[in-house]
C-alpha positions in Angstrom: -5.7 -8.8 23.2 -4.5 -11.0 20.3 -1.9 -11.3 17.6 -1.3 -11.8 13.8 -0.4 -15.2 12.3 1.9 -15.7 8.4 1.9 -18.9 6.8 4.1 -19.7 4.0 5.7 -22.7 2.6 9.2 -21.8 3.9 10.7 -18.6 4.9 9.6 -16.5 2.1 6.5 -14.9 4.0 9.2 -13.1 5.8 9.3 -10.6 3.3 5.7 -9.6 4.5 6.5 -9.9 7.9 8.8 -7.0 7.6 6.3 -4.5 6.1 3.3 -5.9 8.7 6.2 -5.2 11.9 7.4 -2.0 10.2 3.3 -0.8 10.3 2.4 -2.4 13.0 5.4 -2.7 15.4 2.9 -3.4 18.8 1.2 -6.5 17.3 2.9 -10.0 18.3 3.3 -11.6 14.7 3.4 -15.6 15.0 5.2 -17.4 12.0 4.3 -20.9 10.5 6.3 -22.5 8.1 5.4 -25.6 6.2 9.1 -27.0 5.5 8.3 -30.5 4.9 5.9 -29.6 1.8 8.4 -27.1 0.3 8.0 -26.0 -2.5 4.3 -25.5 -2.8 4.7 -24.7 -6.7 5.5 -28.4 -7.4 2.6 -29.7 -4.9 -0.4 -30.8 -6.4 -3.7 -28.7 -5.7 -5.8 -31.0 -3.7 -2.5 -32.1 -1.0 -1.5 -28.4 -0.7 -4.9 -27.2 -0.2 -5.6 -30.1 2.8 -2.4 -29.6 4.2 -2.9 -25.5 4.3 -5.8 -26.0 6.2 -5.3 -28.7 8.4 -2.2 -26.5 9.6 -3.5 -23.4 9.6 -6.6 -24.3 11.5 -4.9 -26.3 14.3 -2.3 -23.7 15.0 -5.2 -21.0 14.9 -7.0 -23.4 17.5 -3.8 -23.2 19.8 -2.7 -19.5 19.5 -6.3 -17.4 18.8 -4.6 -14.9 16.5 -7.2 -11.9 15.2 -6.4 -12.9 11.4 -4.5 -15.2 9.2 -1.8 -14.0 6.4 -1.3 -16.6 4.1 1.9 -14.8 2.9 2.2 -17.7 -0.2 1.3 -16.5 -3.7 0.7 -20.4 -4.5 -1.5 -21.3 -1.4 -3.6 -17.8 -1.9 -4.5 -18.8 -5.2 -5.4 -22.4 -4.0 -6.5 -22.9 -0.5 -8.4 -19.3 0.3 -12.0 -20.6 -0.3 -11.1 -23.3 1.8 -9.4 -21.4 4.4 -12.0 -18.7 4.8 -14.8 -21.6 5.1 -13.1 -23.0 7.9 -12.1 -20.4 10.1 -13.9 -17.9 11.9 -11.6 -14.5 11.3 -10.2 -12.7 8.8 -7.8 -14.6 6.2 -5.9 -12.4 3.8 -4.2 -13.8 0.8 -1.6 -12.4 -1.2 -1.7 -12.3 -5.3 1.0 -11.0 -7.6 1.4 -7.2 -7.9 0.6 -7.2 -11.9 -1.5 -4.0 -11.1 0.8 -1.8 -9.7 3.3 -3.2 -12.3 1.4 -2.0 -15.1 0.7 1.1 -13.7 4.4 2.1 -13.0 5.8 0.8 -16.8 6.4 3.4 -19.6 7.4 0.9 -22.1 4.4 -1.6 -21.7 6.4 -4.8 -21.0 6.5 -6.1 -18.0 7.3 -9.7 -16.4 5.8 -11.8 -13.9 8.4 -13.8 -11.9 6.8 -16.6 -9.6 6.8 -20.0 -9.0 5.6 -22.4 -12.2 2.3 -23.3 -10.6 1.7 -19.5 -10.4 2.5 -18.3 -14.1 0.4 -20.7 -15.7 -2.7 -20.6 -13.3 -6.0 -19.1 -14.6 -6.4 -17.1 -11.8 -3.1 -15.3 -13.2 -4.7 -15.0 -16.6 -7.4 -13.4 -14.7 -5.2 -11.0 -13.4 -3.4 -10.0 -16.5 -6.4 -9.4 -18.1 -7.9 -6.9 -15.4 -5.0 -5.2 -14.6 -2.6 -5.4 -17.5 -4.6 -6.0 -20.7 -2.5 -2.8 -22.4 0.8 -4.5 -21.6 2.7 -7.5 -22.9 3.5 -9.3 -19.7 6.8 -12.1 -20.0 5.8 -14.8 -17.7 9.1 -16.7 -16.1 8.5 -19.4 -13.5 11.3 -20.6 -11.2 11.4 -23.1 -8.3 15.1 -22.4 -8.2 14.5 -19.0 -7.0 13.0 -19.8 -4.4 15.5 -22.7 -3.2 18.3 -19.8 -3.3 16.2 -17.5 -1.3 15.7 -20.6 1.5 19.5 -21.2 1.3 20.4 -17.4 1.5 18.3 -17.1 4.9 20.3 -20.3 6.2 23.9 -18.5 5.9 24.5 -19.8 1.8 26.0 -17.4 -0.3 23.7 -16.8 -3.5 24.9 -18.2 -6.7 25.2 -15.0 -9.0 26.3 -17.4 -12.3 23.1 -19.3 -11.3 21.1 -16.2 -10.8 22.1 -14.8 -14.4 21.4 -18.3 -15.7 17.4 -18.3 -14.6 17.1 -14.5 -15.3 18.6 -14.7 -18.7 15.0 -14.9 -20.8 14.5 -11.2 -19.3 18.1 -9.9 -19.6 17.2 -10.6 -23.4 14.0 -8.3 -23.1 15.2 -4.9 -24.0 11.8 -3.0 -23.5 11.2 -4.4 -20.2 10.8 -2.1 -17.1 9.2 -3.7 -14.4 9.0 -7.3 -13.1 6.7 -8.5 -10.4 8.3 -10.3 -7.6 5.1 -13.3 -7.9 6.3 -15.2 -4.9 6.9 -13.9 -1.6 10.2 -15.8 -1.5 11.6 -13.6 -4.1 11.5 -10.0 -2.4 14.7 -11.7 0.1 16.4 -12.1 -3.4 15.5 -8.1 -4.5 19.1 -6.5 -3.9 20.7 -9.7 -5.8 17.8 -9.7 -8.8 18.3 -5.7 -9.0 21.8 -6.1 -9.6 21.3 -8.6 -12.6 18.1 -6.6 -14.0 20.1 -3.5 -13.9 18.7 0.0 -12.4 16.0 0.4 -15.3 14.0 -2.4 -14.1 11.7 -1.5 -11.1 10.8 -4.8 -9.0 7.2 -4.7 -7.8 6.2 -7.0 -4.7 2.9 -7.0 -2.6 4.2 -6.5 0.3 3.1 -2.8 1.2 -0.1 -3.7 0.1 -0.6 -6.4 2.3 0.3 -4.4 5.3 -2.2 -1.8 4.7 -5.2 -4.7 4.5 -3.7 -6.0 7.6 -4.3 -2.7 9.1 -7.6 -1.7 7.6 -8.9 -5.2 9.6 -7.2 -4.2 12.8 -8.8 -1.4 12.9 -11.9 -2.9 11.9 -11.8 -5.5 14.2 -10.9 -3.0 17.5 -9.1 -5.6 19.0 -6.0 -4.9 21.1 -2.6 -6.5 20.6 -1.4 -9.2 22.9 2.2 -8.9 25.1 3.4 -12.1 23.8 6.3 -12.4 21.7 6.3 -14.0 18.2 6.9 -17.0 17.6 8.1 -19.5 14.8 6.6 -22.5 14.1 7.3 -25.1 11.4 6.8 -28.4 10.2 9.7 -30.5 8.6 13.3 -29.2 9.0 13.9 -27.0 12.2 16.1 -23.5 11.8 19.8 -23.6 11.1 21.9 -21.1 13.6 22.0 -18.8 10.9 18.3 -18.8 10.3 17.5 -18.6 13.7 19.2 -15.7 14.3 17.7 -14.0 11.2 14.9 -15.1 13.1 15.6 -13.3 16.0 16.1 -10.6 14.2 12.7 -10.5 13.0 11.2 -10.6 16.5 10.5 -14.7 16.4 11.4 -17.1 18.8 11.5 -20.8 17.7 8.3 -22.0 19.1 8.0 -25.8 18.2 8.2 -28.2 15.2 4.9 -29.6 14.4 3.7 -32.7 12.5 2.6 -32.1 8.9 -0.6 -33.9 7.2 
């Protein structure tokens, strides 16, 4: 019997957890947050890869999950090869949902809203070339939205004026009708982003696609779910009272703070 381990730089991966738990409520899901090195979009690549591999492999040895979900676009674009070499279990990554956004768009103008690192990587260039060659793709990188999502789950009100300022380049695009939430933190601000951009703009993320991939691997592995409750593990700052309450609602109990590499 086993479990699923989700990993992110902070709480953004909780947006993926929601989809996974909805699809597989019988499976224990553990969560590892690398708060000490947040935000990943501003880390040097070598530092990011080394830290991810160290943290995830250490916790995998302790928890022996059936699979790992790297619920972070930045880490997925950089660390997956090293993680898959280091682990004997499946590792699922997250990629920006450019393909479904391009398919949904009627105007041919879509946007990628992600971290600064994700919007400028060659990996993203390839996704656009492969899945949205017929679209005009506006790229908007923001670390401010990552921090706003973290603060929201810690009980702080979202600053609407700051959100308007961050999204101003998209508000100027009259033909825009689909926005890719290319960071797992951003669906945590879906309601607020939707209110700013308006009802004609579709917001697209990768949560349901990741849940489907988890389902495929669960069926292939034939491993049975365990009975334990999901745990929340973190480096750096431990959860505030507000965040601890949110985590409990997600089926996660704070387990331990672990040392960052």
